[in-house]
N, C-alpha and C positions, 0 to 999 in steps of 0.2 A: 504494500500500500504506500503510495507516494505521500511523503510527509515533508513539511518544511523543517521539522525538527527531528534530529536523529540523536536522541539521548535517552538513557534509561532512567526512569524515575525510581528512586529507592528511598529507604527511610533515612538515608544520610544525604544531606545537601552539601554540595561543594560551597565553601565560603571563600569569599574573595576579599583581599585587601588591595586597595587601589589608590591612585592619586588622580590627577586630571587627565585631559586628553594627552595621549602620547603620540609623540611624533616619532616615526621610525628612524628619522635621520635628523640630528641636531642642526639647527639653522644658525647658531652662533658659533664663532670660532673661539677655541680655548686659547687664552693668552699664554704665550710662550715665555719661559724664564730665560734670562741670559744664561749662557753655558756655565759661567763661574758660580752664579747663585744656585743653579740647578743642583750642583754637586757640593754645595757648601757644607753639608753634614757628613760627607764621605771621607774616611781616612784610608788612603790608598795602601798604607802599610798594615792595615788591620788584618788579623787572621780571619775575621768575619766579613771580608770584603764582599764575597758573593751574596751572603744573606743580607748585608747592608744594601747592596744594589737591588736585590729582590724587593726589599722593603721600600726603597725609594721608588722603584718602578710602580709598585702597587699603589703608593700614595699619589703618584703623579698622573697615572692613567685614569682619565675620566670618561673615556668613550672608546668603544671598539666598533669599527665600521661593519664587521661581519662579512662573510664570504660573498654575499650578494651585493654588499655595499661598495665593493671595489670598482664597479662600473661607473660610479660617481666620483669616488675619491682618487682613483688613479689619474684623473684629469688634473689633480693638484700635485700629486707626488711624482708622476712619471711622464708628464706631458713634454713633448719636444718644444723647447723654448723658441725654436724658429718656426714651428708649425703647430698651432694649437689643436689641430685635428688629428695629430699623431701622438703615439706613445713611444718612448724609448724602451725597448724590450731588454730583458735580462739576458746575460751571457754573451750576446752579440753586439749590443748597443745600437741596433738598427732602429730607424724611425719608421713605424708602421701605422697606417691609418687605423683609427679605432672609432667605430660607430656606436659604442655603448653596449655591445653584445660580445660575449665570449664564445669560443668554440669554432670560429672560422680560422683566421690567420693568427689571432691572439688568444692565449689561454692564461691560466693562473698557475704559476709554478710554486709548489710547496717546497721551499728551500729545506725545511725540515718535513719530510714526508708524513702524510697522515698515518700510514701503516706503521710508522715508528713513533707514534705518540703526538705527531704534529697537529692532530685534530684540535688539541687544546689551545693552539695559537693560530689556527687556520684563519680566524677573522681579524688577526692583527696585521695592520698594514706594514709594519716593520718587517714581517716575515714573508708573506705571500707576495710574489712579484709577477708583473706581466711578462710573459715570454711568448716567443713564437710557438705555435702548436707543435712544430716538428721537434724543437729542442726539448719541450716539455715531455714529449713521449720518449725521447731518446734516453733520458737519465733514469726514468723509472723511480725506484726508491733507494738507489745506491748511496753508500757513504761517499764523502769526498776523499778521493785517494789520488795522489799525484801519479800521472803516467798511465792511468787506467781509463777505459772507456766502455764500461759494461753497465747495463741497466739494472743489474742485481748485485754485483760484487766489486764495485769501485768505479768512480767516475771523476774525471778531471774537466772543469769548465774550459780549459785551454784547448782540449782535444775535440770538443763538439764542433759541428760544422759552423764556421763563421765565428767561433768562440774567441773572446778576447782574454788575454792572460790576466788582466787586472781583476777579472771576476773571481779569480782564486781568492784574493784578499777580501773582496766584497762579500763573497759567500761565507767565508770564515767568520767575519764579524756579525753576519746575520745569525749563524749557528750559535755563536757565543751569546748573542742577545736572547735567543729562545730559551736558554737555560735560566736567564734572569727573569724572563716573562712567565715561565712555568716551571715551578720547582721540581715537578716529577720527571722532567727531562734531564738527561745526563750525557756527558761526553765520555767516550772510551777511546783508547788508543789501539783500535782494531780496524781492519779493513771491512769487516762485516760483523753482524751480531743478530741474535734472535729479535724479531720484530716486537715481541712482547716485552722487551727490556726498556722500551722508550729511550733508546740510546742512538747517538750519532757519532761519527768520527770521519776520518781518522784524526785523532786529537793532535798528534805530533805534526802532521801535515798542515792542519788548520793553523796551529801556532806559527809554523814556519811561513805560511802564506801571509798571515797577518803582519808579520815583521817585514817580509820581502816586498809586499805590494802596499805602498802607502795609501793614505786616505785620498780618494778621488773626489773632485769637486762635485760630481753628481751625487755622491754619498752625502756630502755636507748639505747640499740643497734639498735632497730628499729627506734627510733627518729633520731639517727645519720644518718642512711641509707636514711631515708625519706628526711632529709635536703639535702643530697648530690644530690638527684633526683630533688626535688622541690625548694630548697632554703630556705624553712621555717621550723620552729620547732613547736612542741606542747608545749606551755608554761607551761601547767599543769603537764607535766612530769618533766620539769626543776624546776618549782616552784609550787608545789601542793598547797601551802598556798594561791596562788592567787584566788582559787575558793571561799574560805570563805570571802576573802576581797571584792569580787565582789557580791556574792549572800548571804553572811552570815546574812545580816540584812533584808532579805525578809519577814520573819514572826517570831513569837515566837519560833517555832520549829527549824528553821535554826539558830536563835540566840543562842538557847540552845546548838545546836551541835557545832557551831563555836566559841562561846564565844565573847569577845570584840576584834573585828578585825579592827575597824575603825582607820583612820589616824587623827592626831590632828594638829592644827595650831601651829606655833611657836609664843608664846606670847611675845617674846622679840622684834619682828619686828614692826616698826611703820607702819601706813597705807600706807605711800608713799613707804616704802621698800617692803611691802607686794604686792602692786600693781605692782611695778617694777619686783619683782620676779615672780609673776603670769603672767605678760605680757611676760616675757622672756620665761617662760615655755610654754605659749600658742603659741608663735611664733615658737618655736622648734617643738612642736607637730603638728601644722596644716600646717606649711611649708612642712613638710614631708608628711602629709596626702594628700595635694593638689599638690604635685610635679608632679604627673601623672594624666591624665584624670580619673574621677571617674564615677561610675555607680550608687552608692548608699552610704548612710551614715546613721547609725542608730540613732545617737544623736549628739548634740553639747554640749560641756562642758559649764556649767553655774556657776560653783563654782571653784575658784582657790584653789590650795593646801594651800595657806596662807590666805584663807578666803575672797578673793576678789569675788565680783559678776561679772558675765560676761553676757552681752546681745549682740544679733546678729541682723544684718540687711542685707538682700539680695538685690542686685541691680536688680535682675530679678526674681520676685516672681512667674512668670509662670513656670520657669525652676527649681528654687530652692526656695521652700516655707517653711517657718519656722512657725509652729503653736506654738510649745513650744519646749523645749530642746530635748524631746524624740519623738517628732512628726515632723520629717523633711521629706518633700516629694520632690523627684527629678524626673523630667519629662524629659525623653530622647526623642530625635528626630532622624531623619535620617542623621544628621550631628552634629559635635561637637558644643557646645554652651559655650561661655566664659562669666563669670560674676565676680562681686566683692562681697566678704563677708566682712562686717565690724564688728569687735568685740570691744566692749567697756568694759574695765576692771576697776572696781571701788571699793573703800572701803573708808568709811567715806567721806571726802571732796576731796579725791584724785581719779583721773581717767586718763586712757590712752586709745588711740584708735589704733587699728591695722587693716590693710587691707590685705586680701588674694585674689589672683587671682585664680579662680576656673574654671576648664574646665570640663563640663559634657560630657562624651563620648557618641557617637552616639549609637543607638540601633540596628545597623545592625548585624545580626547573623554571626559569623565567624565559618564556618564548619571546621571539621578536613580535612586537605589537604594532598595529597600525590602526588609525581611527577609521570608523565607518564614514564613508562619504555620502552625503545626501545629494540629490540631484542639484547641480549648479551651486553646490555649497561654496566652492572656492571663490566665486565672484558675486554671488547673490547678495552677500552682506556688504560688499565694498563698492558695488556698482549702483547703489540706490540714489535716485534723483528726487529732489523735493522741488516741485513747481509751486511757487507762491505768486499771486498777483493781487494787488490792491488797486481798486478802481480810483482813478483820478479824473478831474475835469478835463485836464489837458489831453488825455487819451481819447475821451469821447466814447459813446456807445450808440450803435446804430442798428436798425433792423437789417438782417442779412449777415454777411461775413464780417468778422472783426478779428484782429490779431492782438492778443493780450499776452505780454511777456514771452513772445516767441511761439505761442500755441494759437492755432486758428480756431475760433469759435463761431458757430452760426447762432444768431439770436433771433428768436421768433416771438413777437409780441401779440400774435393773433388771439391767444386765449386770454389775454389780459386787457386789451384796450389800447388806445393810442397814446395815452399820456406817459411821457418818459422824459426825465430831465435830471440834471445834476443838482444835488442839494447838499449844501455845506453849512446849513444853519443849525445852530445848537448842537444837539447830539445826533441828529440825522445826517450822518456823514456817509455819502455814497450815492449811487444812482437810485433815483426815486421812480418807482413804477406805479402808475395810477395816482389817485388822489382820494380824499375822504368821500367826495361825491361820486367818484368813478374809480373804484378799486381796480387794480391791474396787477398782473404778474407777467410771466414769460418763461421761455425755456432756452437754456444754453446747451449746445451740442458740439462736441468735438470728435473728429475721427483721427486726430493726430496721435492719440495714445492707444488706438485700437489693437496694435500689435504688441503693446507693452504689458508687463506684469504689474498691474495697478494694485497697490496694497490698500490705499485709502483715498477717499475723496471728501474734501471739506468745503463748506461755504459759511461765511459769517453774514447774517441777515437779521432784520427786525421789521416791525410794522410801526405805523403811526400810533399815537396815544390810544391805549385800551383796545388796540386792534388784534385780530387773529388772522393767521394765514398758515400755509403748509409748504414744507420743502420735501420734495421726492427726488431720490437719486437712483439712476438706472445705469447698468452696464449692459450693452446690447438692448434687448427688449425686457430684461428682467429687473424689476425694482428691488434694490437691496437695502433701501433705507427710506423711512418717512418720519417726519418730525414736525409737530405744530410749533409755530413761533409766535412771539408776542412783541410788545413794545420794548422788551428788554433785549438788548443785543445778544444773539445766540450763535454759538459756533456749532454747526451740525456736521458730524463726521460719519461717513459710511465706511466700514471695514469690509474688504472684499474677501470674506472667509471662504466663499465658494470658488475662488480662483477663476472668476468669469473674465472673459475678454470680449472686446467689442467697443462700439461708440459709447462715450460717456455723455449722459444727459442729466442735467440738473434742472428740475422743473419747479417753478415757483407758482403755487396755486393761490390766486387772489382770495382774500377774505373780505373784511369790512372796512379796511383802511388802506392807505398807501403802504407800499412795501419798499424797503431800502436794502440794496445789495452792496456789501462793503468789500469782500475779498474771497478769493478761491485758494485752496491748498490741495495739491495732489501729490502723493508719494508713489513712485513707480520705479521699476527696474527694467533694464534691457535684457536681463539674463534668464528670464523665465522663472516660474514658480518652483520653490522647493515643495515637494509633495507633502500635503498636509498629513498623510498617513505615516510619514517617516518621523516617528516621535519616540522619545523615551519619557516615561511618566511615572509618577508616584501619586497614589490617591488612596482614599479610604472607601472600602466597599460599604455602601450604605445599607445593604440588606443584612450584612453582619459586619460590624465595624472593625475590620482588620486592614492592615496595610497591603496594598497591591502595588507591585512594581512591574513595569513592562516595557516592551519595545515593539513597534510596528515598522516594518520596512517594505518599501515597494520593490518590485523586481528590478526596476531601473537602478535604484540605489545599490542593490546587491551587485549587479553587473558592473557598475561604476567602481565600487569598492574593490572588487576582485580583478578589475581590468580585463574582463572577458566579454565576448559578444553574445554568448548563449550560456544558459545554466539550467541544470536540472535541480529544482529546489529540493529534491530528495537527497542531494549531496551536500546540502547546507544545513548546519546546525545553528539554531538560534536559541538564545537563552539568557538567563539573568542570574548573576551571582549576588549574594548579600552577605553582610557581616555586621558585627557591632564593635563598639570601641574596645570592649574587653578582649575580643579576639585579636584585634590589631596589636594591642599591647602584649598579649601572651606570645604571639608569634614574632615579636620584634619589629613590628611595622608602625612604630609610633609616628613616623613621618609620612606614612602612606606611600611608601616607595614602591612596593611590589604589586603588580596587577594580577598575578595569576597564582593559584595554589591548587594542587590536585588532590590533596589527601586530608583536608580539614574535616573535623567532626562538627556536627551541628551544634549551634549554640541556642537555637530556637526551642521553645517549650514543647511544641508539637510539630509533626511533620508538615512542611509547607505543601501547597497545592500548585502544580503547574497546569496551565491550560494553554492551548495553542489553536491557531486558525491559519488557514492558507487559502489563497485563491490563485488563479493563474498569474496574477500581477503583483501579489504581495503576500507576506506572511508575518505573523505576530505571535508573541508569547507573553504571558503574564504569570506572575508568581504572587500568591497570597500568603502572608505570614499571619498565623493565628496567635491569640493570647499575647499580643505584644505589650510591652511596658510603655504606657502613655508618655512617660517622662524621658524616654530614650530618644536619641537621634539615630536613625537607621541609614545604612549606606547600601547602595546597590550599583552594579555596573552591568549594562546590557552588552551582549556580544554576539558575533556570528563567527563560526569556525568553518574553514574550507581548506582541504588538503593540509591539515595539521597546522594551519596558520590561524592566529586569533586576530580579530578586528573588534575594536571596542567603540561603543557609542559614549556619549557624555555620561559621567557619573551622576548619581543621584544621592544627595545627602539631605535627609529630611526628618523633621520632627513630626510625630503623630499629631500633636496638638496644633502645630503650624498648618498641617494639611486640613485639619478640622476647621480652623479659623478661616482659612482661604475658601473652603467649600461653603461655609456659612455665609461669608460675605457675597460670594457669587450667587448662591441660591436666594438670598435676601434681595439682591438687586433684580434677579429675574422675576421674583414674586412682585416686587414693587412696580416693575414695568408692565406686567400683565394686569395688575390692579388698576393702574392708570388707564389702561385701554379697556377696562371692564371685561377682561378675558380670563381672569383667574378662577380656577375651579378646584382649589385646594390640593393641586397635584404635588406640591412640595412640602406639605405639612409634616408628613412622617419623617422625612429627611431633616427638616429644620428642628423638629423635636429631638431627634437623635443627636444632632450636632450641638444643640444647646445643652443637652445632657452631658455630652463629653466635656464641654468647656465650662460647665458649672463649677 
């Protein structure tokens, strides 16, 4: 059976913590630090240089483009400076036309292959590089090994077709960066290794290439562009010497390549001074490391720069287990876990203790999110035009065609009589139609806006003393507004809720006095209407007073959001997530940062009820929450899912009592309007009684 919704209703509802509309791609550029200030907290001679760089990288990186995002961001990092339509490709340095799509002549090279753990940094623009499709296929998942050209057992950039020797050094510095960007990755001094080891090499060749092939100006330019996008830099481009300081003592071969690169203690410091200095450095390093929730950490520092020994104790060994300095296991769960890490810094008979508050981030997957687009949403709100015209004596008004403020109007006085003049005496400011002895009105018609999306039509008018008359407003042949006017100046406004199009007609029906027309106001758009059915909503069910959240989307909106021409609604999931403030806090979402969670337990008192509807042109879903707390504010996010991608509509954050107050105001107004027209049949009394009871 074809359904707009493909989800299974169960006794457990998925709860969602969310913030506002998400944009899949940031529109603001992250401010870049100067190179010196970027590394201001790094001690190049520290035994913890790698973990310090990992901490720095984590704190600086604010955004990751993602594998699909490169089609946009490569135009910043790899564009040919002499031809903005081309990209400079990896390994050969060729300039190749790029139309925004991969798979033809240009592909994406995983410098650290996915099969060897590179999936963890696949979306990082420092790692994945544009290459010719031929070169991309040739390398496979080989280690970098000098003098070899195999897709499985060693590969040298110099030996590829058209390959440039300088890419040996460039490749090496990218590989070094990957270990900083993802702590589970490691370097080995081998020509090959099991793919399950998350390793790359050959380390000694990479260290040699790094020293032999200096920093290329394209690396510098690209590093700057990548920082503007992501917020972080490749430290081995700024400080290529860091590579030997980290890996130079790995074995006899690397020692021979790198020479003596180790740091030394300051022999002039006493044990107390050394402990104090190392404690201060430790506080600075790990306060920054643990400032934000963490998901992993590769190692803990066990030796201070000044020779102190450092030991660690975790208050929660299930979540944060320390076997030794390089064997730290973090166990994530479906909510944030907070614990204390205690470090003891000691040398000789001197020691100091430092505590760090650590939050381990939940393991809930955060998918890439995009907003649901409504029809013409991008331009409908920004392309709105307000037409206003105030009648003046200088302009004049005549039977037949008139042009007021650039819009052509046809004025017909046939239904009103012949009296028509400008009147500026006292409060009667505007064109006078008719007189006390011979009341008159008329009609204004324009076709200039018949193709526009007219949102509202307004007219300011009045009658002579103690008079009565009527204003009727039409779009096409349908009257959308009628209003009695008197001697008090009245602004009459018709809202085009039915999204009608056609000629606009403002009809002034004479009463028992002269009528005065002062001004027109019309709000319209060139962009077409946003479908009235494309809504997210929160309301109170008046049959049984519970909160209802929902979304209704037209098929056009779904097609536009998914960027497809046709869709089987059976393949689209439409739904609503809800949560409360307690859940946000419990799962570490105080700032409403996360939009999606797959395994939350219900916080509601009873099972909610989903309902859905679909037609050939639209689908909708609503969710009713029972036994709600009237004093709470409830949150909801409406979504659609297609091909494992999530798209979100506006969030709803609403108070039960606020909804009730709004409904009461609306129904009271509707009742008063019907009473004025002698058309009220007590149809709102039950709802009004209910709402007054809620708010009592």
